[in-house]
C-alpha positions as CSV (number, residue, x, y, z in Angstrom):
1,M,141.4,-88.7,-181.5
2,T,139.0,-87.7,-178.6
3,L,138.4,-84.1,-180.9
4,A,138.2,-86.6,-184.0
5,L,135.3,-88.7,-182.3
6,A,133.6,-85.7,-181.3
7,L,133.3,-84.9,-185.2
8,L,132.1,-87.8,-186.3
9,L,129.5,-88.2,-183.6
10,D,128.0,-84.7,-184.9
11,A,128.3,-85.7,-188.1
12,L,126.3,-89.1,-187.9
13,F,123.7,-88.0,-185.1
14,G,123.6,-84.3,-185.2
15,E,121.3,-83.0,-182.5
16,P,118.6,-85.3,-182.2
17,R,115.3,-84.1,-181.9
18,W,114.1,-87.1,-179.2
19,L,116.8,-85.2,-177.1
20,W,116.9,-82.1,-177.1
21,S,112.5,-81.9,-177.2
22,R,112.9,-83.8,-173.3
23,W,116.2,-81.8,-172.0
24,P,117.3,-78.5,-172.7
25,H,120.2,-78.1,-174.8
26,P,123.7,-77.1,-173.3
27,A,123.5,-73.7,-175.1
28,V,120.4,-73.2,-174.6
29,L,121.2,-73.3,-171.0
30,M,123.9,-70.6,-171.9
31,G,121.5,-68.4,-173.5
32,R,119.5,-68.5,-170.1
33,A,122.5,-67.6,-167.9
34,V,123.5,-64.8,-170.1
35,A,119.7,-63.7,-170.4
36,W,119.4,-64.0,-166.6
37,C,122.5,-61.8,-166.4
38,D,121.9,-59.3,-169.0
39,A,117.8,-59.0,-166.9
40,R,119.6,-58.9,-163.1
41,F,122.8,-56.8,-163.8
42,N,122.3,-54.4,-167.5
43,A,120.7,-51.4,-165.3
44,G,122.5,-48.2,-163.9
45,P,125.8,-46.6,-164.0
46,N,129.3,-48.8,-164.9
47,R,127.6,-51.4,-167.0
48,Q,130.1,-51.9,-169.2
49,L,132.2,-52.7,-166.0
50,K,129.0,-55.1,-164.8
51,G,129.4,-56.9,-168.7
52,L,133.3,-57.0,-168.0
53,L,132.4,-59.2,-164.4
54,M,129.7,-61.0,-166.0
55,I,131.6,-62.8,-169.8
56,A,134.5,-63.0,-167.3
57,M,132.2,-65.1,-164.4
58,L,130.3,-66.7,-167.4
59,A,133.4,-67.9,-168.8
60,I,135.4,-69.4,-165.7
61,A,132.0,-71.3,-164.3
62,A,131.8,-72.6,-167.8
63,G,135.8,-73.6,-167.6
64,T,135.2,-75.2,-164.2
65,L,132.8,-77.2,-165.2
66,G,134.6,-78.7,-168.1
67,L,137.7,-79.9,-165.6
68,I,135.0,-81.3,-163.3
69,I,133.5,-83.8,-166.4
70,S,136.8,-84.0,-167.5
71,A,138.3,-85.6,-164.7
72,L,135.4,-87.8,-164.1
73,P,135.8,-91.3,-164.4
74,L,136.3,-91.9,-168.4
75,G,136.5,-88.2,-168.7
76,W,137.7,-88.5,-172.6
77,L,134.1,-90.3,-173.2
78,W,132.3,-87.4,-171.6
79,S,134.7,-85.4,-173.1
80,A,134.1,-86.3,-176.3
81,L,130.4,-86.8,-175.9
82,G,130.2,-82.8,-174.9
83,A,132.2,-81.7,-177.9
84,A,130.0,-83.6,-180.7
85,I,127.1,-81.8,-178.7
86,L,128.7,-78.6,-179.0
87,L,130.2,-78.7,-182.1
88,A,127.0,-78.1,-185.4
89,Q,128.7,-79.5,-188.9
90,R,125.1,-81.6,-189.4
91,S,122.8,-79.2,-187.5
92,L,124.2,-75.9,-189.9
93,V,124.3,-78.4,-193.0
94,Q,120.5,-79.1,-192.9
95,H,119.7,-75.5,-191.9
96,V,121.2,-74.5,-195.1
97,Q,120.1,-77.8,-197.1
98,A,116.7,-76.5,-196.2
99,V,117.1,-73.2,-197.5
100,A,118.0,-74.5,-201.0
101,D,114.9,-77.1,-201.0
102,A,112.2,-74.2,-199.7
103,L,113.7,-72.1,-202.3
104,R,113.0,-74.7,-205.6
105,Y,109.3,-74.6,-203.9
106,G,109.2,-70.5,-204.2
107,L,110.0,-67.5,-203.4
108,S,108.1,-67.4,-200.2
109,S,109.0,-70.4,-198.6
110,G,112.6,-69.3,-199.2
111,R,112.6,-66.4,-197.4
112,N,110.9,-68.4,-194.7
113,S,113.2,-70.7,-194.2
114,V,116.6,-68.1,-194.9
115,S,114.8,-66.1,-192.2
116,M,115.6,-68.8,-189.6
117,I,119.3,-68.5,-190.2
118,V,119.9,-64.5,-190.7
119,G,119.5,-61.6,-188.5
120,R,118.6,-59.4,-191.4
121,D,115.5,-58.2,-193.2
122,T,113.6,-61.5,-195.5
123,A,110.6,-60.1,-196.3
124,E,111.4,-58.5,-199.7
125,M,114.1,-60.6,-200.6
126,S,114.9,-61.4,-204.5
127,E,115.9,-65.3,-204.8
128,P,119.7,-64.4,-205.6
129,E,119.8,-62.3,-202.2
130,I,117.9,-66.0,-199.9
131,A,120.9,-67.6,-201.9
132,R,123.5,-65.2,-200.9
133,A,122.0,-64.9,-197.1
134,A,122.1,-69.1,-197.2
135,I,125.6,-68.8,-197.9
136,E,127.2,-66.5,-196.1
137,S,125.6,-68.3,-193.3
138,A,127.1,-71.6,-193.9
139,A,130.6,-70.0,-194.4
140,E,130.5,-67.6,-191.4
141,N,128.8,-71.1,-188.8
142,L,131.4,-73.0,-190.7
143,S,133.8,-70.8,-188.2
144,D,131.7,-70.4,-185.0
145,G,130.1,-73.6,-185.1
146,V,132.5,-75.9,-186.4
147,V,136.3,-75.1,-186.8
148,A,136.4,-72.6,-183.7
149,P,135.4,-75.1,-181.1
150,A,137.6,-77.7,-182.7
151,F,139.9,-75.5,-182.3
152,W,139.3,-74.5,-178.7
153,F,138.7,-78.3,-177.9
154,L,142.0,-79.2,-179.5
155,A,143.7,-76.5,-177.7
156,L,142.3,-76.5,-174.2
157,G,140.0,-79.9,-174.1
158,L,136.2,-79.4,-172.8
159,P,137.0,-76.3,-170.9
160,G,138.0,-74.9,-174.1
161,I,134.8,-75.7,-176.1
162,L,132.5,-74.9,-173.0
163,I,134.6,-71.4,-172.7
164,Y,134.1,-70.7,-176.4
165,K,130.6,-71.9,-177.1
166,T,129.1,-69.3,-173.5
167,V,131.2,-66.6,-174.9
168,N,129.6,-67.0,-178.4
169,T,126.3,-67.2,-177.0
170,A,127.2,-64.3,-175.1
171,D,128.1,-62.6,-178.3
172,S,124.8,-63.5,-180.5
173,M,122.3,-61.9,-177.7
174,I,123.9,-59.4,-176.1
175,G,127.2,-58.2,-178.1
176,H,125.5,-56.2,-181.0
177,R,125.6,-52.2,-180.9
178,T,122.1,-51.3,-179.7
179,P,120.9,-49.1,-177.3
180,R,120.7,-51.2,-174.3
181,H,123.9,-53.3,-175.1
182,Q,126.4,-50.4,-176.6
183,E,128.3,-51.4,-172.9
184,F,127.0,-54.1,-171.4
185,G,128.0,-56.3,-174.2
186,R,131.2,-54.6,-175.2
187,A,133.2,-57.1,-173.4
188,A,131.5,-59.9,-175.2
189,A,131.8,-58.6,-178.2
190,I,135.4,-58.1,-178.1
191,L,136.4,-61.5,-176.7
192,D,134.4,-63.7,-178.9
193,D,136.6,-61.5,-182.1
194,I,139.7,-62.8,-179.7
195,L,138.7,-66.1,-179.5
196,N,137.4,-66.0,-183.2
197,W,140.7,-64.3,-184.8
198,V,142.9,-67.7,-185.7
199,P,139.5,-69.9,-186.5
200,A,138.4,-67.5,-188.7
201,R,141.8,-67.4,-190.8
202,L,142.1,-71.1,-190.6
203,T,138.4,-72.0,-191.8
204,A,139.6,-69.6,-195.1
205,L,142.6,-71.6,-195.0
206,L,141.2,-75.0,-194.6
207,I,138.5,-74.0,-197.3
208,A,140.9,-72.9,-200.2
209,L,143.0,-76.4,-199.1
210,A,139.8,-78.6,-199.6
211,H,139.0,-77.7,-202.9
212,G,142.7,-77.2,-204.0
213,A,142.0,-73.1,-204.5
214,P,144.9,-70.9,-203.8
215,R,143.1,-68.3,-205.4
216,A,140.5,-68.4,-202.8
217,W,143.3,-68.0,-199.9
218,S,144.1,-64.9,-202.1
219,I,141.0,-63.2,-202.2
220,A,140.4,-63.5,-198.7
221,R,143.7,-62.1,-197.4
222,R,143.0,-59.4,-200.2
223,E,139.0,-58.5,-199.3
224,A,138.2,-60.2,-195.9
225,H,138.4,-57.0,-194.7
226,L,135.9,-55.4,-196.8
227,H,133.3,-57.6,-194.2
228,R,131.6,-55.6,-191.1
229,S,133.2,-58.0,-189.0
230,P,136.6,-58.9,-188.0
231,N,136.6,-62.4,-188.2
232,A,133.3,-63.4,-190.7
233,G,135.1,-62.0,-193.6
234,W,137.6,-64.7,-194.0
235,P,135.4,-67.5,-194.6
236,E,132.9,-65.7,-196.5
237,A,135.9,-64.4,-198.8
238,A,137.2,-67.8,-199.2
239,M,133.7,-69.4,-200.0
240,A,132.9,-66.7,-202.3
241,G,136.2,-67.9,-204.1
242,V,135.8,-71.4,-204.3
243,L,132.2,-71.2,-205.6
244,N,133.2,-67.9,-207.9
245,I,130.4,-66.3,-206.6
246,A,130.3,-62.5,-205.0
247,L,129.4,-62.2,-201.0
248,S,128.2,-59.3,-198.6
249,G,126.9,-56.7,-200.2
250,P,123.8,-54.6,-199.8
251,R,120.8,-56.2,-197.0
252,S,118.6,-54.4,-194.7
253,Y,118.4,-54.5,-190.9
254,H,115.1,-53.2,-189.1
255,G,113.5,-51.8,-192.4
256,E,116.9,-49.9,-193.1
257,R,119.1,-50.7,-196.8
258,Q,122.9,-50.7,-195.8
259,D,125.2,-50.8,-198.5
260,F,127.7,-52.8,-197.7
261,P,130.2,-53.5,-200.5
262,F,131.1,-57.4,-202.3
263,V,133.4,-59.9,-201.3
264,N,134.7,-61.1,-204.9
265,S,132.8,-58.7,-206.4
266,A,133.9,-59.5,-209.8
267,G,132.1,-62.9,-209.0
268,R,128.5,-64.4,-210.5
269,R,125.7,-62.1,-208.4
270,S,122.4,-64.3,-210.1
271,L,122.4,-67.0,-207.6
272,G,120.5,-70.2,-207.2
273,P,119.3,-72.9,-205.3
274,A,122.2,-75.1,-207.2
275,D,124.6,-72.6,-205.2
276,I,123.4,-73.3,-201.8
277,D,124.2,-76.8,-202.7
278,A,127.5,-76.3,-203.9
279,A,128.3,-74.5,-200.6
280,V,126.7,-77.1,-198.5
281,A,129.2,-79.7,-200.6
282,A,131.7,-76.8,-199.6
283,L,131.0,-77.4,-196.7
284,W,131.4,-81.3,-196.0
285,R,134.5,-81.2,-198.2
286,T,136.1,-78.8,-195.6
287,W,134.5,-80.7,-192.8
288,A,136.6,-84.1,-194.2
289,L,139.7,-82.2,-194.4
290,M,139.5,-81.4,-191.1
291,V,138.9,-84.3,-189.8
292,A,141.3,-85.6,-191.9
293,L,143.7,-83.4,-190.2
294,I,143.3,-84.3,-187.1
295,F,143.5,-87.6,-187.2
296,A,147.1,-87.5,-188.5
297,L,147.7,-85.3,-185.6
298,A,146.4,-87.8,-183.3
299,L,148.4,-90.2,-185.1
300,F,152.0,-88.7,-185.5
């Protein structure tokens, strides 16, 4: 029931600007901790071991903080508020919908908006590429930002969601295969993949169930492996199935075109703002099913 309350609070209030303009968001603090460790320890020999020790210590610190907060008087309330802050349903919907709204004004506005939520090159994107990028971000972040945090809160309470968000933040910052982070960020990337393994598949199943679309689950099982990520392909393939569109596919990073295969390649490829709207509706529909299931678990 605490998790259900947290999900409702997040959906209602999201990330109030008046609050986080005055105080650093917990995710920002996590990012600062990772950045400090990166600057301090990512040098010299044994970088892979240093990276492993870093992510282990950050996870232990996050879990310990969660235990302390949970043990306070009214611990359930602080846990609910903490989880609501770390969930991202409303924020995700707002960022994805902003791309559709901007794209209706023109390509330039759409490119600027989508650049806020994806890491690929956006300067030369066409309208279908902008829409595809936004929908992929919607599906992947439904898993990373909503289902996975909820899953780990349900499993381990506030310590679980704090550990997950710390690892996920570290992966987003140092988990890339760049010369600087190839060794130091390896442990964070592997641990993030492990923590997202079940939630990613659960997200795909929830998307399919929420839309009464067993075909979407079949597509996810058959084609998720085509994605470059061991986890992101599951929610993206399921979203492609319910919307009958093709996702993933070619894109450019740092000026270099990469020909990734399409997921659900038989789906439509001529996408636009209306398809982003449909993805936003799918986010809410899947969220509603998840909340209903959590309420059912709480009651029975």
